[in-house]
Every structure is written in C-alpha cells, then in structure tokens.
C-alpha positions as CSV (number, residue, x, y, z in Angstrom):
1,M,-27.8,13.9,8.0
2,S,-28.4,11.3,5.3
3,T,-29.6,14.1,2.9
4,L,-26.2,15.8,3.4
5,L,-24.3,12.6,2.8
6,M,-26.3,11.9,-0.4
7,G,-25.6,15.4,-1.6
8,L,-21.9,15.0,-1.0
9,A,-22.0,11.7,-2.9
10,T,-23.7,13.4,-5.8
11,A,-21.0,16.1,-5.7
12,V,-18.3,13.5,-5.8
13,L,-20.0,11.8,-8.7
14,A,-19.9,15.2,-10.6
15,V,-16.1,15.3,-10.0
16,M,-15.9,11.7,-11.4
17,I,-17.3,13.1,-14.7
18,V,-14.2,15.4,-14.9
19,A,-11.9,12.4,-14.2
20,L,-13.7,10.4,-17.0
21,Y,-13.0,13.2,-19.4
22,R,-9.3,13.2,-18.5
23,L,-9.2,9.4,-18.9
24,Y,-10.7,9.8,-22.4
25,K,-8.7,12.9,-23.4
26,G,-5.4,12.3,-21.7
27,P,-2.5,12.5,-24.2
28,F,-0.2,10.2,-22.3
29,D,-0.5,6.9,-20.5
30,A,0.5,8.4,-17.2
31,D,-2.4,10.9,-17.4
32,R,-4.8,8.1,-18.0
33,M,-3.4,6.1,-15.1
34,V,-3.7,9.1,-12.8
35,S,-7.2,9.7,-13.8
36,L,-8.0,6.0,-13.3
37,Q,-6.5,6.2,-9.8
38,L,-8.6,9.3,-9.1
39,L,-11.7,7.4,-10.3
40,G,-10.9,4.6,-7.9
41,T,-10.4,6.9,-5.0
42,L,-13.6,8.8,-5.8
43,S,-15.5,5.5,-6.1
44,V,-14.3,4.5,-2.6
45,A,-15.5,7.9,-1.3
46,V,-18.9,7.5,-2.9
47,L,-19.3,4.0,-1.5
48,A,-18.2,5.2,2.0
49,L,-20.7,8.1,1.8
50,L,-23.5,5.8,0.7
51,S,-22.6,3.4,3.4
52,A,-23.0,6.1,6.0
53,A,-26.2,7.6,4.4
54,L,-28.0,4.3,4.0
55,D,-26.6,2.7,7.2
56,N,-25.4,-0.3,5.3
57,P,-21.9,-1.6,6.2
58,F,-21.8,-3.8,3.0
59,Y,-20.7,-0.8,1.0
60,I,-17.6,-0.3,3.1
61,D,-16.5,-3.9,2.3
62,V,-16.9,-3.2,-1.4
63,A,-15.0,0.1,-1.0
64,V,-12.1,-1.7,0.7
65,V,-11.9,-4.3,-2.1
66,L,-12.0,-1.5,-4.7
67,A,-9.2,0.3,-2.9
68,L,-7.1,-2.8,-2.9
69,L,-7.7,-3.4,-6.6
70,A,-6.8,0.2,-7.4
71,A,-3.5,-0.2,-5.5
72,V,-2.7,-3.4,-7.4
73,A,-3.5,-1.7,-10.7
74,A,-1.2,1.2,-9.9
75,A,1.6,-1.2,-9.0
76,G,1.1,-3.0,-12.3
77,F,1.2,0.2,-14.3
78,A,4.3,1.3,-12.5
79,T,6.0,-2.0,-13.3
80,R,4.9,-1.7,-17.0
81,A,6.1,1.9,-17.3
82,W,9.4,1.1,-15.6
83,Q,10.2,-1.6,-18.2
84,R,9.8,0.7,-21.1
C-alpha cells in the first residue's frame, strides 16, 4: 500500500512541474496566482500522501498549515487585484 501511495505522490510531483512552468510563463498576474494556488493544493496532496505512506501524522499538520497559508495568500491577491 505504501508503494502505491509513494507512486501517487511522485505523480503529483510531476504535475507540480507543469504548475511551476505556468507560474514562470504565465502572461498575467491572475495566471500566476492560479498556478500558485495549484502548487499549494498539490503540496497539500503530496504531504497527505506521504503522511499515509510513512504513517507519520506530522505531515498532516504541516499540510493543514500550508492550506491555511494558501487561503490567506489567495485572499490577499484578490484584495490587491480588486483595488486596481
């Protein structure tokens, strides 16, 4: 089971490479913010998969904190974009 979870975490990491490309290449600020949100979500998924694969609940705590920070970043971006 842990081999499957590690394989899924590796696949999610591969998708993160695509999101990093969009973050670098994105022509607009909104594209960059969406890709940054995607990176945050994928990071939470990787941490959750690692937590299950390694049977270590510490990674879930880190994933929750990362998810909260991503939500605050999105709210900050929306506030900044609205003021333009």
